[in-house]
C-alpha positions in Angstrom: 39.0 17.1 -6.7 36.0 14.7 -6.2 32.8 15.1 -7.8 29.9 14.8 -5.8 26.5 13.2 -6.6 23.7 15.0 -4.8 20.2 12.8 -4.9 17.4 15.0 -4.6 14.9 12.8 -2.2 11.3 13.8 -2.3 10.2 15.3 1.1 7.3 13.2 2.2 4.9 14.7 4.7 2.8 11.1 5.3 3.2 7.4 5.3 1.6 4.2 5.5 1.5 1.3 7.3 0.8 -2.1 5.3 0.4 -5.4 7.0 1.3 -8.1 3.9 0.5 -11.6 3.6 2.0 -14.1 1.0 -0.3 -16.3 -1.5 0.2 -18.8 -4.0 -1.7 -18.8 -7.4 -2.3 -22.3 -8.5 -3.1 -20.7 -12.2 0.3 -18.8 -12.7 2.4 -20.9 -10.2 3.4 -17.8 -9.0 3.6 -16.0 -5.6 2.1 -12.6 -4.7 1.2 -10.6 -1.6 -2.1 -8.8 -0.5 -1.6 -5.7 1.5 -3.9 -4.5 4.1 -3.5 -0.8 5.1 -3.5 -0.6 8.9 -2.9 3.6 9.2 -3.4 5.5 6.3 -1.7 9.0 5.9 0.1 9.3 9.0 1.9 12.5 9.4 5.6 12.3 9.0 6.3 13.6 12.5 4.5 10.5 14.1 7.0 7.9 12.1 9.5 7.8 15.2 6.7 6.3 17.0 5.3 3.9 14.8 8.6 2.4 13.6 8.8 1.6 17.3 5.5 -0.1 17.0 6.0 -2.0 13.8 6.6 -5.3 15.0 4.1 -5.2 17.7 1.3 -4.5 14.8 2.8 -7.3 13.2 2.5 -9.8 16.0 -1.2 -8.6 16.7 -2.3 -9.2 12.8 -0.9 -12.3 12.7 -3.0 -13.7 15.8 -6.3 -11.5 15.0 -6.4 -12.4 11.1 -9.3 -14.5 10.1 -7.8 -16.4 6.8 -10.2 -18.1 4.8 -8.1 -18.7 1.8 -6.6 -22.2 1.3 -3.6 -20.9 -0.8 -2.1 -18.7 2.0 1.5 -19.6 2.2 2.2 -18.5 6.1 4.5 -15.6 5.2 3.4 -12.0 6.5 5.2 -8.9 6.8 4.7 -5.4 7.7 5.9 -2.3 6.3 6.3 1.7 5.9 5.0 2.5 2.3 5.3 6.2 1.1 3.1 8.2 -1.0 5.0 7.9 -4.2 4.2 4.0 -4.1 1.2 4.0 -2.3 -0.6 6.2 -4.4 1.0 5.5 -7.7 -1.6 5.0 -10.7 -1.5 3.4 -14.0 -0.8 7.0 -15.3 2.2 7.3 -13.5 3.5 4.0 -14.2 2.7 4.0 -18.0 2.9 7.7 -19.2 1.0 8.8 -22.0 -0.5 5.3 -22.9 -2.5 5.3 -19.7 -3.4 9.3 -19.7 -5.9 9.9 -17.5 -6.0 6.3 -15.7 -6.0 7.4 -11.8 -6.5 3.9 -10.8 -4.1 2.6 -8.5 -1.4 0.6 -9.8 -0.8 -1.3 -6.4 -3.3 -2.9 -4.2 -2.5 -2.2 -0.5 -6.0 -1.9 0.5 -5.7 2.0 0.0 -9.8 2.2 -0.8 -11.0 -0.6 1.5 -11.6 -0.6 5.1 -9.9 -4.2 5.1 -9.1 -6.8 8.1 -6.7 -4.8 10.4 -7.7 -1.2 9.6 -7.1 1.3 12.1 -7.1 4.9 11.3 -7.1 7.3 8.2 -5.5 10.4 9.4 -6.5 12.3 6.2 -9.7 10.6 4.4 -10.2 12.9 1.9 -6.6 12.3 0.3 -7.7 8.9 -1.3 -10.7 10.7 -2.7 -9.1 11.1 -6.2 -8.1 7.6 -6.7 -10.1 4.5 -8.2 -9.9 1.1 -8.3 -8.9 -0.7 -11.9 -12.7 -1.9 -11.9 -14.1 1.3 -11.1 -12.0 3.0 -13.8 -13.0 0.4 -16.6 -16.8 0.8 -15.4 -16.4 4.9 -15.9 -15.0 4.1 -19.8 -18.3 2.0 -20.6 
């Protein structure tokens, strides 16, 4: 008899679309991505439509983006990011050693209206989060 392993998958009711650009850090000799949220907190019912549009969104952003940074590598990407990663906090990542730290661990532009931002379907969602700088300022 076979044993079946069932994985429980968290059911998401929203998703986010993030345009990313890759940069090179001269100080660390590393590459890193910066994310620019285009659509925030999109109802999951709309995922089929938005999946079909991803390549169009990327082409539009690649054409329209105004780049000032000299360390841009030329690589771009677009992806759907679910709430568990999009709203992941330092407390989520580091547990007890970061209790109460609601600063966002990943910077996808969740708290800003950066280039390419189109629409936030639920603006109240991000009010519980802070940038790392805001969190440190609050502590002082």
